[in-house]
N, C-alpha and C positions, 0 to 999 in steps of 0.2 A: 480622353479626359485627363486633365492635369492631376498629378499625384496629390497636390494639396486639396483638391476638391474630393478626391476619393477618400482621403483621411477625414475630411469634414463630414461626408455622407456616412462613414462608419460610425462616427460619434453621434450623429443625428439618429441613426438606427438604434444605437444603444439606449439613448434617452427616450425614444419612442416606445421601447420595450420595458422601460423602467417601471417597477412597481412603486408608486409614490405614496408615502405615508403622510407627507406634509401637504396634502391637498388643501386643507383649510388655510394654511399659511400662504400658499401660492395664490389661492383665490382672493385672499385679503389684499395681496399685493396688486392684483389686477383691479380690484374694486377701488383701492387707494389711488391708483394711477388715474382712473376715470374721474375720481373726486378732485384730485389735485389739478388736473388739466381741464376740469369743468366740461367733460364730454359725456355723452350717454353711454358710449361703448369703449371697452378696452379688451385687448386680446393678448394671450401669450401663445406664440406660434413657433413651429419648427418647419424648416424648409428642407425637403429631401430632393431627390433627383427631378421629380415631376410634380410634386404635390406640396401644398402648404397645409400642415396639420395644426388645428386649433385646439390646444390642450385645455386651456382655461379661458373663460370669456365672460363678458357682461353685456347683455342685450345684443346678441348676434345670433342669426338663425343658422349659420353654417358651421359644420365641424371640420370642413376642409374646402380648399379651392385649388385650382390649378396653380402651379408655381409661376407660370407665365403671367397670370392675372394678378398675382399677389403683390401688393405694395411692399411687403416685407422682403421680397426677393431683391429689391433695390437697397434695403437697409443693410443686408448682410454683406454688401459690397463696400461698406465704410465703417469707421469706428465711432463716428459721432451720431448724435440724434438727427434723423432726417425729418424735416417738416415740410408738408405740402399744404399751404394755406387754402388753396382752391384747386381741386383736381381738374376742374373744367378749364382752368387757365394753364395747366401744365401739359406740355406736349406728350410726356410719357404716359399720361393717364386719361387724356381727354376722350379716347375711344375705348377705354377699359370697360368691359361689361359690368364690373362692380361699381362703376361710376354712372354709366348710362342706364343701368337697371338696378334691381335690388342687390345690395342694400343702399344704393344711391350715395356713395361716399363722395363727400366734397372736401372735408378736412381730414388730414392724416398726419400723425407724428409717431415715429417709432425709434426705439433704441435697441441696438443689437444685443442678443444673448451670446456673449463671448466666453469661451472656456479659458482656463488659465494658460493653455498653450496657444491661444490666439485664434481658435476656430470659431467663426460666427455661425451659430446653428439656427437662429431664428430671431424673433424680436418680441419686446414688450411694446405694444402700440396702443394708441388711443384714436378714436374715429368719431366724426360728427357729420351730420347731414347738412350742416351749414358751414360756409367758409368762416375761418377764424385763424388765430395765430397763438403761439405760446410765448410767454415771457422767458427771459433767461433763467429765472428761478425755476419755473415749471419744467424747462428742458433739463436743468440740472437734477431736479427731483425725479424725472422720468428715467434719466440715465442711472441714478442711484438705485432706483427700484429694480431696474433690469439687472444690475449687478447683484442685488440682494436675491432676486429670483434665481439667478444662475448659481449663486453660492448654495442656495437651498437644494437645487437640482443636483449639483456636484456632491453635496453632502449625502443626498439620497443614494447617488450612484456609489459613493464610497462605502456606505453602509451595506448596500446590496453586494458589493464585491467582497466585503468582509464576511457577510453571511455565507456567500458561496464558498469562500475559502475555508470558513469554519466547517461547513457541511462536508466539503471535500476532505479536509483534515480529519474530521470525525469518521468519515467513511473509511479512509485509509487506516485510521487507528483501529477501527473495528475489524477490518480485514486482517491487519497485522496481529491484533490480539487473538482473533479466531485461529490464525495460523499458529500463533505462539502457544495457544492452549489446546489445539487439536492433535496433540501427540503425547505419547506415554513417556517421552524423554524429558529430562530436566533442562530448562533453558535459563540462562542467566546472562545479564549484561553488566559489566563492571566499567567504571570510569577510569581515568588516568591516575587517580589517587587511590585505587583499590576500593572505591565506594560503590555501593549497589545502586545501579540505575534502573534496572527492570528485571523481572523474573516471572516465570509462569507458575501456575497453581501447583504443578508437580514438584517444582523446586521448593516452594513454600511448605508443602506437605512433607517433603523429604527432611527439611531442616527441623521442622516441628516434631516429627515422629522419631528422628534419630537423636537429636540433641536437646529437645524440649524447649526450643526458643522460637520466637516469631521473627522472621526476617523482615527488615524494614528498608525502604528506599532512603538513600542518602547516608546510611551508616556504613562504617568500614566492614568489609567482608570478613575481616579477622574475627568479628564478634560472632560469626555464624559458622565457624569451622572448628572441628574437634582439634585439640592441641596436637594429637598425633598426625593429623592430616595437614596442618597449617603450613609447615615449612615447604613441603613438596608442592602444594597448591600454589603458594606464593611464587616459588621459583618458575613454575610453568607459566603463570600469569605474566611475570616479568619478561620471559622469552617472547611471548605473544605480543606484549606491548611494544617490543622492539621490532616486530614485523615477522617473527618466525612462528608458524603454526606448530602446535604440540599435540600429538595424538598418543595417548598412553592407555594401557590396561593395567589396573592397579588394585591391590587389596587395600581396603581402607577401614579405619575404625568407624563403626556405625553403632551408636548407642553403647550397649554393653558387649557387643560382639564385633564381628568383622564381616565385610562383604566385598564383592568384586564389582568394579565399575569400569566402563570405557569412558574416558574423558577427553574431549577435544577443546583446546584453547586456540582461538583464532583472533587476529587483530580486527577490530571494528573500525570502519572508515566512514568519514562524512562525504558529502557530495564533491568535495575538492580533493578527495583521495588522501586526506590527513587522518592519521590514527587518532581516534577519540576514546578508545578503550579496548576492552577484550570481551569477546563473546565466548561463553562457556556452555558446552553441551555435554550432558552426562547421561549414560545409559546403564541401568542395573543389569549385570550379567551373572549375578550370584548363582541363579538356578542353572544357567548354562555351564558354569564352572563345575558345579556339583554333578551335573549330568556327565560332563567330560571325565571327572574323577571316577564316577561309577562305571563308565564304559572302560576306563583304563583298568579298574579292578577286575571287571569281567574279562578283559583281554588277558590279564595275568592268569585268571582261572583257566581260560581256554588253552593258554600255553602249557599249564600244568597237565591238563587233560591230554593235550597233544603229546606231551612228553611220555605220559603213562601209556598212551596208545602205541607210540612208536617203539617204546622200550619194554614195557611190561607185557603188553598183549602179544607182541611179535616174538618174544623170547621163547615161549613154549612151542609156538608154530615153527620157529627156526629149529628148535630141538627135534621136533617130529620130522621135519624135512631132512635134517641131517641123518637121523636113523634110517629113513627111507632110502637115502642115497647109499647107505651101507648095505641095506637089504637088497638093493638092486644088483649088487655084485653076484647074488645067487640068481643065475639066469632062469632058473625054474620058476621063480616067483612072477616073472613077467607074464606067464601063462595063466596066472590065477586072477580071475575076474575081480574078486574082492580087493586084491591089492591095487589093481588099476583104478577101481572106484575110489579107494582111500587116497591114492596119489592125486587124483583129480580133485577131490574134496579139499585136500590140504592146499592145493594150488589156488582154488577159488577163495578159500578163507584168507590166504596171504594177500590175494588181490584186493579183497574187500577192505582189509586192514590198511593197505596202501591208500585206497580211495578215501577212507575216513581221515587218515593223517594229512593227506594233501588238501582235503576240504577244510580242515581246521586251520592249516597253514595259510590258505588263501583268504579266509575270513580275517585273520590277523592282519594281513597285508592291506586289505581294503579298509580296515578301520584305522 
């Protein structure tokens, strides 16, 4: 099948699936064509691979016919109006079942429905059961009406495409907004002039709770930064705007106090890879910093305890062990059971103190 015909069939298929809101106007065009041409019947048809589909009609019993039998199949092969004064005298149609049987077509005239890119999809046609002809004016009017019908159909298609694009854009917006809002982090998008383009609820609440202002799209971000934070924030933004991502952990002025945040500045790109602004993500880590400080203080306490254990607790034990070494010089004491038990107890106590000191030291290393 030629490529041109494939493209034509694709367009026919789209129009056949089209939800038409201008049915009244298109029916009026069909009725007007019959009236102007003084025929009882008029049709607006589409021709696909094997079938002629009759979308609008006046006094016609069929909703479709085979493409092979359709007069309109010949119309889509030309640009001008095709007129058949008497089908019984035309070799193309003399044996056509639509001529020899119902609806007994004798006269036919059709003007192609052509798209702006030149694809002929079907026709606006008029039919009579009696031989006749059309004047030049009638042919011109039929051609004009077919163009008007095609314009309405293409308008309907354009509206449908816009609706589909709107629905798709709305769906994408909802998905993006859902992703944007489904996090505890603060998300912000700034334009190339430091203006606010978008922000999530967390950032809005953050600005409102810390600085008492309401962030607004289109306004300079400088309006929503505490003076103590503005300079460093702007510098990081400018770096990202030049293409260098910035990832910082920083103590910031928040309301009447201070807090810690991890902030990431990244260049934002369009579909062509051009930088259109800066994406800013911010996470509150104040509680984590406080916990780290508390753990550090606890570690210092453990160090002091370990020092006391290693120096204060072992001092008297070391003294006892020294005295016992002196007493050992009296060989007679080795035979005394109580002395041996005391020596063993002191050794066990010294071992336990070593274990405690080593355990405290290992905890400090792990932390």
